[in-house]
C-alpha positions in Angstrom: -65.8 -153.4 -92.8 -68.5 -150.7 -94.0 -71.1 -149.9 -91.5 -74.0 -151.5 -93.6 -71.6 -154.9 -93.4 -72.0 -154.9 -89.9 -75.6 -155.1 -90.2 -77.4 -158.4 -90.4 -80.2 -157.8 -87.9 -81.8 -154.5 -86.3 -80.4 -155.2 -83.0 -76.8 -154.7 -84.6 -77.7 -151.1 -85.0 -77.3 -150.7 -80.8 -73.5 -151.2 -81.3 -73.3 -148.2 -83.6 -72.0 -144.7 -82.5 -73.9 -141.6 -83.6 -71.0 -141.2 -86.1 -71.4 -144.6 -87.2 -75.0 -144.5 -87.4 -74.6 -141.2 -89.7 -72.0 -143.2 -92.1 -74.5 -146.0 -92.1 -77.1 -143.5 -93.4 -74.7 -142.5 -96.1 -73.8 -145.9 -97.0 -77.4 -147.2 -97.3 -78.2 -144.1 -99.9 -75.2 -145.0 -102.0 -75.9 -148.6 -101.9 -79.5 -148.1 -103.0 -78.5 -145.8 -105.8 -75.8 -148.3 -107.0 -78.2 -151.5 -106.6 -81.4 -149.8 -107.8 -80.0 -148.3 -111.0 -78.9 -152.0 -112.2 -82.3 -153.5 -111.5 -84.8 -150.5 -111.5 -87.3 -149.9 -108.8 -88.7 -147.5 -106.3 -85.7 -145.3 -106.0 -86.9 -141.9 -104.8 -89.5 -143.1 -101.7 -86.5 -145.3 -100.3 -84.1 -142.4 -100.6 -86.2 -140.5 -98.5 -86.9 -142.7 -95.6 -83.2 -143.8 -94.6 -83.1 -142.1 -91.4 -86.6 -142.7 -90.5 -86.1 -146.2 -91.2 -83.1 -146.6 -89.2 -84.7 -144.6 -86.0 -87.6 -146.9 -86.3 -85.3 -150.1 -86.1 -83.2 -148.4 -83.1 -86.4 -147.4 -81.2 -88.5 -150.8 -81.7 -87.8 -154.3 -81.6 -88.9 -156.0 -85.0 -90.2 -158.7 -85.0 -91.5 -158.7 -81.5 -92.8 -155.2 -82.3 -94.8 -155.1 -85.4 -93.5 -152.5 -88.3 -96.0 -151.9 -91.2 -95.0 -150.2 -94.1 -98.2 -148.6 -96.5 -97.2 -148.4 -99.9 -94.6 -151.4 -99.3 -92.3 -150.1 -102.1 -90.6 -147.9 -99.3 -89.3 -150.9 -97.4 -86.0 -151.4 -99.2 -84.1 -149.9 -96.5 -86.2 -152.0 -94.0 -85.1 -155.1 -95.9 -81.2 -153.9 -95.7 -81.6 -153.7 -92.0 -83.2 -156.8 -91.5 -80.6 -159.1 -92.9 -81.3 -158.9 -96.8 -78.1 -156.8 -97.5 -77.8 -157.8 -101.3 -80.5 -156.1 -103.6 -78.7 -157.2 -106.5 -81.8 -159.6 -107.6 -84.3 -156.9 -106.8 -87.7 -157.8 -108.5 -86.3 -160.3 -110.5 -87.4 -163.9 -110.7 -86.4 -165.9 -107.8 -84.9 -162.7 -106.2 -85.8 -160.2 -103.5 -89.5 -158.8 -103.8 -90.0 -155.1 -104.3 -92.3 -155.3 -101.4 -92.5 -156.8 -97.9 -93.0 -160.5 -98.3 -93.2 -162.8 -95.4 -91.5 -165.7 -97.1 -88.3 -163.4 -97.0 -88.3 -162.5 -93.7 -90.2 -162.8 -90.2 -89.8 -158.8 -90.1 -92.2 -158.4 -93.0 -95.9 -158.4 -92.4 -97.9 -156.8 -94.9 -97.5 -157.9 -98.6 -100.1 -155.9 -100.6 -98.7 -152.9 -102.0 -101.7 -151.0 -102.1 -101.9 -147.9 -100.4 -103.6 -146.5 -97.2 -104.3 -149.8 -95.4 -101.4 -149.7 -93.0 -103.6 -148.0 -90.2 -106.1 -150.8 -90.3 -103.7 -153.3 -90.1 -102.2 -151.5 -87.2 -105.5 -151.2 -85.5 -106.1 -154.9 -85.8 -102.6 -156.0 -84.6 -102.8 -153.8 -81.8 -106.4 -154.9 -80.6 -105.0 -158.5 -80.9 -101.7 -157.5 -78.9 -104.2 -156.2 -76.2 -106.7 -159.0 -76.3 -103.9 -161.4 -75.7 -102.1 -159.8 -72.9 -99.0 -158.8 -75.2 -98.9 -155.4 -73.6 -95.0 -155.2 -74.0 -95.5 -155.4 -77.6 -95.6 -152.2 -80.2 -97.2 -151.8 -83.4 -95.8 -149.2 -85.9 -97.6 -148.2 -88.9 -95.6 -146.3 -91.7 -97.8 -144.4 -94.0 -96.5 -142.1 -96.7 -96.0 -141.4 -100.0 -99.9 -139.9 -100.5 -101.5 -142.7 -98.6 -102.7 -140.8 -96.0 -105.2 -139.2 -98.7 -107.0 -142.5 -98.9 -110.2 -142.9 -97.1 -109.4 -146.0 -95.7 -106.7 -144.7 -93.5 -109.2 -142.2 -92.1 -111.7 -145.0 -91.4 -108.9 -146.6 -89.4 -108.1 -143.5 -87.4 -111.7 -143.3 -86.4 -111.4 -146.6 -84.9 -108.0 -146.1 -83.6 -109.1 -143.0 -81.5 -111.9 -145.0 -80.2 -109.6 -147.1 -77.9 -106.6 -145.3 -76.6 -105.4 -147.9 -74.5 -102.9 -149.4 -77.0 -99.0 -149.6 -78.0 -99.6 -147.8 -81.3 -97.3 -145.4 -83.1 -98.3 -144.1 -86.6 -95.1 -142.4 -88.4 -96.4 -140.1 -91.1 -93.6 -140.1 -94.0 -94.7 -136.6 -95.2 -92.5 -135.9 -98.5 -95.6 -134.1 -100.0 -96.1 -136.4 -102.9 -97.3 -139.6 -104.3 -96.1 -140.0 -107.9 -96.7 -136.3 -108.2 -97.6 -133.6 -105.4 -100.1 -135.0 -103.3 -103.4 -132.8 -103.8 -106.5 -132.0 -101.7 -107.1 -130.2 -98.5 -105.2 -132.5 -96.3 -102.0 -132.1 -98.3 -102.5 -128.6 -98.2 -102.7 -128.2 -94.5 -100.1 -130.8 -94.0 -97.9 -128.6 -96.4 -98.9 -125.4 -94.5 -97.4 -127.2 -91.4 -94.1 -128.1 -93.4 -93.6 -124.7 -94.5 -95.1 -121.9 -92.4 -93.1 -119.3 -91.1 -94.8 -119.4 -87.6 -92.8 -122.5 -86.8 -89.8 -120.9 -87.0 -90.9 -117.7 -85.1 -92.5 -120.3 -82.5 -89.3 -122.2 -81.9 -87.9 -119.6 -79.7 -90.9 -118.9 -77.8 -91.8 -122.5 -77.2 -88.1 -123.0 -76.0 -88.3 -120.2 -73.6 -91.6 -121.2 -72.5 -90.4 -124.9 -71.8 -87.2 -123.7 -70.1 -89.0 -121.7 -67.3 -90.1 -125.3 -66.0 -86.4 -126.1 -65.3 -84.6 -129.1 -66.0 -87.7 -131.1 -66.8 -88.9 -128.6 -69.1 -85.5 -128.7 -71.1 -85.7 -132.5 -71.0 -89.2 -132.3 -72.6 -88.3 -129.7 -75.1 -84.9 -130.9 -76.2 -86.3 -134.5 -76.5 -89.0 -133.5 -78.9 -88.0 -130.8 -80.9 -87.1 -130.4 -84.6 -84.8 -127.6 -85.3 -86.6 -124.6 -86.4 -90.1 -126.3 -86.4 -93.1 -126.5 -83.9 -93.8 -129.6 -81.7 -97.0 -130.4 -81.0 -97.9 -132.9 -77.9 -101.5 -132.4 -77.6 -104.3 -133.3 -79.8 -104.5 -130.5 -82.2 -101.8 -130.6 -85.1 -103.1 -127.1 -86.4 -106.4 -128.6 -87.3 -105.3 -131.8 -89.1 -106.9 -134.3 -86.6 -109.6 -131.9 -84.7 -111.5 -133.6 -82.1 -109.5 -136.9 -82.5 -108.2 -138.3 -79.2 -104.6 -138.9 -80.4 -101.3 -137.5 -79.5 -99.4 -135.9 -82.0 -95.6 -135.1 -82.4 -94.0 -133.1 -84.9 -93.3 -132.2 -87.4 -89.9 -133.6 -87.1 -87.0 -133.4 -89.6 -87.2 -137.0 -90.7 -83.9 -137.0 -91.9 -82.3 -135.9 -88.5 -81.7 -139.2 -86.9 -81.3 -138.2 -83.5 -84.3 -136.1 -83.5 -86.3 -138.9 -84.9 -85.4 -141.4 -82.3 -86.0 -139.1 -79.5 -89.9 -138.2 -81.0 -90.1 -142.3 -81.2 -89.0 -142.9 -78.1 -91.2 -140.6 -76.6 -93.9 -142.0 -78.7 -93.3 -145.3 -77.7 -93.2 -144.3 -73.8 -96.6 -142.9 -73.7 -98.7 -145.9 -73.7 -101.5 -144.7 -76.3 -101.8 -144.1 -79.9 -99.6 -141.6 -81.3 -98.7 -140.0 -84.4 -95.0 -138.9 -85.3 -95.1 -136.5 -88.0 -91.8 -136.8 -90.2 -91.3 -134.2 -92.8 -88.8 -136.1 -95.6 -87.7 -135.2 -99.0 -88.2 -137.9 -101.8 -85.1 -138.7 -103.6 -83.0 -137.4 -100.8 -79.3 -137.3 -101.2 -79.4 -138.0 -105.2 -79.5 -134.8 -107.2 -81.1 -136.4 -110.3 -83.9 -137.5 -108.4 -84.5 -134.3 -106.2 -84.1 -132.4 -110.1 -86.9 -134.7 -111.7 -90.1 -132.6 -110.9 -92.3 -135.2 -112.4 -92.0 -138.0 -109.7 -88.5 -137.5 -108.0 -88.0 -140.9 -109.5 -90.7 -142.7 -107.6 -89.9 -145.6 -109.9 -87.1 -146.1 -112.5 -85.9 -148.6 -114.8 -82.1 -149.3 -115.1 -80.3 -146.1 -115.2 -77.0 -144.7 -115.5 -76.1 -144.0 -111.5 -74.2 -140.9 -112.1 -76.7 -138.9 -114.3 -79.9 -140.8 -113.8 -80.5 -141.3 -117.2 -82.1 -144.5 -118.5 -79.6 -146.8 -120.0 -81.9 -147.9 -122.7 -84.1 -145.5 -124.5 -87.6 -147.1 -125.5 -87.7 -148.4 -128.9 -91.5 -148.7 -129.2 -94.6 -146.7 -128.5 -96.1 -147.6 -125.2 -99.8 -148.5 -124.7 -100.1 -145.4 -122.3 -98.6 -142.9 -124.7 -101.0 -144.2 -127.4 -104.2 -143.6 -124.8 -102.7 -140.4 -123.8 -102.3 -139.1 -127.3 -106.0 -140.3 -128.6 -107.6 -139.1 -125.5 -106.5 -135.5 -126.2 -108.1 -135.9 -129.7 -111.4 -137.3 -128.5 -111.4 -134.3 -125.9 -110.9 -132.0 -128.9 -114.0 -133.3 -130.4 -116.2 -133.9 -127.1 -116.2 -131.0 -125.0 -117.9 -132.8 -122.0 -115.0 -135.3 -121.9 -113.2 -135.1 -118.6 -110.0 -137.2 -116.8 -110.0 -138.6 -113.6 -106.9 -140.0 -112.3 -106.1 -141.4 -108.6 -102.2 -139.4 -108.0 -101.2 -140.9 -111.2 -101.5 -138.4 -113.8 -98.4 -139.2 -115.6 -98.2 -142.9 -115.2 -101.5 -143.4 -116.8 -101.1 -140.9 -119.7 -103.5 -138.0 -118.6 -100.7 -135.3 -118.6 -101.2 -134.2 -122.1 -105.0 -134.1 -121.5 -104.0 -132.1 -118.6 -101.7 -129.7 -120.3 -104.5 -128.8 -123.1 -107.3 -128.6 -120.8 -106.2 -128.1 -117.4 -110.0 -127.6 -116.4 -110.9 -130.7 -117.4 -108.8 -133.2 -115.8 -109.2 -134.0 -112.1 -106.4 -135.5 -109.6 -108.3 -137.0 -106.8 -105.0 -138.3 -104.8 -105.1 -141.9 -103.8 -108.7 -142.4 -103.5 -110.3 -144.9 -106.0 -113.5 -145.3 -104.3 -114.1 -141.8 -104.5 -112.9 -141.4 -108.0 -115.5 -143.6 -109.4 -118.5 -142.4 -107.5 -117.5 -139.1 -108.4 -117.5 -139.9 -111.9 -120.9 -141.2 -111.4 -121.9 -137.7 -110.0 -120.0 -136.1 -113.1 -122.0 -138.2 -115.5 -125.4 -137.3 -113.8 -124.2 -133.6 -114.5 -123.8 -134.1 -118.2 -120.1 -134.8 -118.3 -118.3 -138.2 -119.6 -115.7 -139.1 -117.4 -112.5 -141.2 -118.2 -111.1 -142.9 -115.1 -107.9 -143.9 -116.1 -106.1 -146.1 -113.6 -103.7 -149.2 -113.1 -106.0 -152.7 -113.4 -105.2 -153.6 -110.2 -106.2 -150.6 -108.1 -109.6 -150.8 -109.6 -110.3 -154.0 -107.7 -110.7 -151.4 -104.5 -113.5 -149.6 -106.2 -115.7 -152.9 -107.2 -118.6 -151.7 -105.1 -118.6 -148.3 -106.5 -118.3 -149.6 -110.1 -121.6 -151.8 -109.3 -123.7 -149.7 -107.4 -122.8 -146.1 -108.3 -121.8 -146.4 -111.9 -123.7 -149.5 -113.4 -126.8 -149.2 -111.3 -127.4 -145.6 -112.5 -126.4 -146.4 -116.0 -124.0 -143.8 -115.8 -121.9 -142.9 -118.8 -118.3 -143.7 -117.4 -115.3 -145.0 -119.2 -112.7 -146.6 -117.2 -109.1 -147.4 -118.8 -107.0 -150.1 -117.0 -103.4 -149.6 -117.8 -101.1 -152.1 -116.6 -103.9 -155.2 -117.0 -102.8 -158.6 -116.8 -99.2 -159.6 -116.0 -97.4 -156.4 -114.9 -94.0 -158.4 -114.0 -91.3 -157.0 -111.4 -94.0 -155.6 -109.2 -95.3 -159.0 -108.3 -98.8 -160.4 -106.8 -100.5 -157.2 -105.8 -99.3 -155.3 -109.0 -100.8 -157.5 -111.6 -103.7 -156.5 -113.2 -105.3 -160.3 -113.6 -108.6 -159.9 -111.9 -110.3 -157.1 -114.1 -111.8 -159.4 -116.5 -113.2 -161.8 -114.3 -114.6 -158.9 -111.6 -116.0 -156.5 -113.9 -117.8 -159.0 -116.3 -120.1 -159.6 -113.4 -121.5 -156.0 -113.6 -124.7 -155.6 -115.4 -124.8 -153.6 -118.5 -120.9 -153.4 -118.5 -119.2 -153.3 -121.7 -115.8 -154.4 -121.7 -113.0 -153.8 -124.8 -109.6 -155.3 -125.1 -107.5 -153.7 -128.2 -104.6 -155.7 -129.7 -102.7 -153.0 -131.2 -102.5 -149.0 -131.4 -105.0 -148.9 -134.1 -107.7 -150.9 -132.3 -106.9 -149.0 -128.9 -107.7 -145.6 -130.7 -110.8 -147.1 -132.3 -112.1 -149.0 -129.1 -111.4 -145.6 -126.9 -113.5 -143.6 -129.5 -116.2 -146.3 -129.1 -116.1 -146.4 -125.3 -116.4 -142.6 -125.1 -119.4 -142.5 -127.4 -121.5 -144.7 -125.0 -123.4 -142.5 -122.6 -125.8 -145.0 -120.8 -123.3 -148.0 -119.1 -120.0 -148.0 -118.0 -117.4 -148.8 -120.6 -113.9 -150.3 -120.1 -110.8 -150.6 -122.2 -107.7 -152.7 -120.8 -104.5 -152.9 -121.9 -101.2 -154.2 -120.6 -97.9 -152.6 -119.6 -95.1 -152.1 -122.2 -95.3 -151.1 -125.9 -97.9 -151.9 -128.2 -97.0 -154.9 -130.6 -97.0 -154.8 -134.3 -100.2 -154.0 -135.9 -102.6 -157.1 -137.0 -104.9 -156.4 -139.5 -108.3 -158.4 -139.6 -109.2 -160.5 -143.4 -112.8 -159.4 -142.5 -115.0 -158.2 -139.8 -118.2 -159.6 -138.8 -121.5 -157.9 -138.7 -121.4 -157.5 -134.9 -118.0 -155.7 -135.0 -115.6 -158.6 -134.4 -112.4 -159.2 -136.2 -111.7 -162.2 -137.8 -107.6 -162.6 -138.0 -107.3 -165.6 -139.7 -109.2 -168.7 -141.4 -108.2 -172.1 -142.6 -110.5 -174.2 -145.2 -110.9 -177.0 -142.1 -112.7 -175.8 -139.4 -111.0 -177.5 -136.6 -110.3 -174.8 -134.0 -111.6 -171.5 -133.3 -109.1 -169.3 -131.5 -110.7 -166.5 -129.6 -107.9 -164.0 -128.8 -108.3 -161.3 -126.0 -106.5 -158.3 -126.5 -102.8 -158.5 -126.8 -102.7 -162.1 -127.3 -103.4 -161.6 -131.2 -99.7 -162.4 -132.2 -99.7 -165.6 -129.9 -102.8 -166.7 -131.0 -101.7 -166.4 -134.7 -98.5 -168.1 -134.1 -100.8 -170.9 -132.5 -102.8 -171.1 -135.7 -99.7 -171.6 -137.6 -98.1 -174.4 -135.4 -101.6 -176.1 -136.0 -101.5 -175.5 -139.4 -98.2 -177.5 -139.5 -99.8 -180.5 -138.0 -102.9 -180.3 -140.3 -105.3 -178.7 -138.1 -107.3 -175.9 -139.4 -107.8 -172.8 -136.9 -109.8 -169.7 -137.1 -108.4 -166.9 -135.4 -111.0 -164.1 -133.9 -110.8 -161.1 -132.0 -113.9 -160.0 -130.6 -112.6 -156.5 -129.6 -115.8 -156.0 -127.4 -115.3 -159.1 -125.0 -118.1 -158.2 -123.0 -120.9 -158.9 -123.8 -120.0 -162.0 -126.1 -120.7 -161.2 -129.5 -123.2 -163.4 -131.5 -120.9 -164.1 -134.1 -118.3 -165.7 -131.6 -121.0 -168.2 -130.8 -121.9 -168.6 -134.4 -118.3 -169.4 -135.3 -118.2 -171.7 -132.2 -121.2 -173.8 -133.5 -119.0 -174.4 -136.9 -115.8 -175.7 -135.3 -114.6 -178.9 -133.6 -113.2 -176.8 -130.6 -113.2 -173.4 -129.3 -110.2 -172.2 -127.1 -110.1 -168.7 -125.5 -106.7 -166.9 -124.6 -106.6 -164.3 -122.3 -104.2 -162.6 -119.6 -106.9 -163.0 -116.6 -107.5 -165.6 -114.3 -109.4 -168.4 -115.9 -111.8 -168.5 -113.0 -115.0 -166.7 -114.2 -112.9 -165.3 -116.9 -113.8 -164.5 -120.7 -113.6 -168.2 -121.6 -116.2 -169.0 -119.0 -118.6 -166.2 -120.3 -118.2 -167.3 -123.8 -119.1 -171.0 -122.7 -122.2 -169.5 -120.8 -123.3 -167.7 -124.3 -122.6 -171.0 -126.1 -124.9 -172.9 -123.8 -127.8 -170.5 -123.9 -127.6 -170.6 -127.6 -127.6 -174.5 -127.5 -124.1 -174.9 -128.9 -122.2 -177.8 -127.4 -118.8 -177.3 -129.0 -116.1 -178.1 -126.6 -114.3 -175.0 -125.0 -110.9 -174.9 -123.4 -110.2 -171.6 -121.2 -106.5 -170.8 -121.3 -105.6 -168.2 -119.2 -103.7 -167.2 -115.6 -104.1 -169.5 -112.9 -106.2 -168.8 -109.6 -103.1 -168.1 -107.3 -100.9 -164.9 -106.5 -98.3 -164.8 -108.9 -94.7 -163.9 -107.7 -92.6 -161.1 -109.5 -90.6 -161.7 -112.6 -90.6 -160.3 -116.1 -93.8 -160.8 -117.9 -92.7 -163.4 -120.5 -90.8 -165.5 -117.5 -94.4 -165.2 -116.0 -96.4 -166.3 -119.0 -94.1 -169.0 -120.1 -94.3 -170.4 -116.5 -98.0 -170.6 -116.5 -98.0 -172.1 -120.0 -99.5 -168.7 -121.7 -97.1 -169.2 -125.1 -97.8 -170.6 -128.4 -95.9 -173.7 -128.3 -97.5 -174.6 -125.2 -101.0 -173.7 -126.0 -100.6 -175.5 -129.5 -99.3 -178.6 -127.9 -102.4 -179.0 -125.7 -104.8 -178.3 -128.5 -103.4 -181.1 -130.4 -103.8 -183.5 -127.8 -107.3 -182.3 -127.7 -107.9 -182.7 -131.2 -106.5 -185.8 -130.9 -108.8 -187.0 -127.8 -106.0 -187.3 -125.5 -106.7 -184.4 -123.3 -110.0 -183.0 -122.2 -111.9 -181.0 -123.4 -111.9 -183.3 -126.3 -112.9 -181.9 -129.9 -115.5 -183.2 -131.9 -114.8 -186.8 -133.6 -112.3 -186.8 -136.1 -111.9 -190.0 -138.6 -108.8 -192.1 -138.3 -107.0 -191.1 -141.6 -106.9 -187.2 -140.6 -105.7 -188.6 -137.0 -102.7 -190.3 -138.8 -101.3 -187.1 -140.5 -100.8 -185.2 -137.3 -97.6 -185.6 -135.7 -96.5 -182.9 -133.2 
């Protein structure tokens, strides 16, 4: 039996010898490469935390001790050690989630994959343990992959250090990266600690000093040293945490299992908040990952495990790449245009812009709130910032969009990649709230392109607005086949198809143009005439949409945001304000957290496909389902057979 095969719960680790533990770590690494290469997932981060995670579960007793993973994509090893030894269904429908998930295991606590929240969770959990007299329980927060750059982490540290009578251990998984190398002053300081030659010199000196105290001194030194590196057990950490009343141990070689165990045991026994600084290597043990300078296999699709090469080359053009090309074209013509990213230069497509104009692209690290307010400041100074970000991560900066950008009528363009349903990454990564959240911002203008051409057009139009926030959103994946309009309305909306009978107005939002046209064809086969319109700019609602609504018997909006407060709701409000009483049906995502699966699987499950939509519309036209279309004569009814 393999060593991994012997582990069904964390306490099984207690039965392994030092040699067997080393074998286990090697088996875990091999298994991760084998399994993730078949499913896709966050390979690099997990290869980097193997020994650190094993050490945590050796020293602490989960779930009695609470373990929280920041950027939960680094939890695959944790899953393997807590009874989920089969990752063959990772990130697939009804399979293992790519992040901690409470429904899977009592060992999982925080399901959100958004960064920099772990220390706040740890603060809250440790306070609860203290308040309820659970003095024998510990809280462990594992923060890494650049998450320590987030402001929320420092807010939490400020509060953690205000109450030191708690069993709280913070493990800093310092691999020097998020997607790309971590940026900023903190990152530079951490990197200095990682690489400074002084540590190598100080090792011998520290050893001599500690050994002068005899057996006790030897014990203390040997218990916390990382070979060739300094160990700090006071409050300094070379200035990283100045004036914070928190103990620090490190830096420790995060791949030295024995040293990590020793440091964690010392932290556990201290009886107050302690930071354990672990130095790790993203992609450890897998040459293709280490050699990947872009992101060291932060996240991969299906790959050849031997070479690390993708098994299937993309056959299309991604939305992201279209944005990346066009923003350079705009920058060539608009010298005050700048780009801002939150540690995701390549994933959001700003890398070409940065290559062409390195002084005009700013990576602020995992700090979305800062990114948005800094953009407002740049706009005040005469620049036009383009903040490129995953749609789900803009949720974190809503206050800044509202109060810093919109209130000040700042010309800032937000480009939201991965909007709508993203698929395998699950609930916290779906970009399904942006349409509802952002449309409440006064003065905002929100565009949803349907194909490559409209993305380029709308991006140019957005970057020309200098007195209000603009948003351009698009989904994950490749751009669909082009859809040309048959005519354009006076206010810039595109009519994609028209029928002689004005039964149904289909308002298509963004990438749902193809679906909407397919619905129109299904309705036509039943004798129901449909007009399909793409507003392009979905907020504010175009007057032409309201006018067309007045001419039809039923209006149906189709979007991949939640129905609650979505574009359909806004159209309804605009219709009522104009005294248009046509019935309207909002088709979108349900107001729930949607589990991981492929995008198509999720859309089918929630009824966002042409067949389901058409069937519902037929029922509404026939008066069998609310909202009812305006009256239809009986002779026409008899011609409809769906």
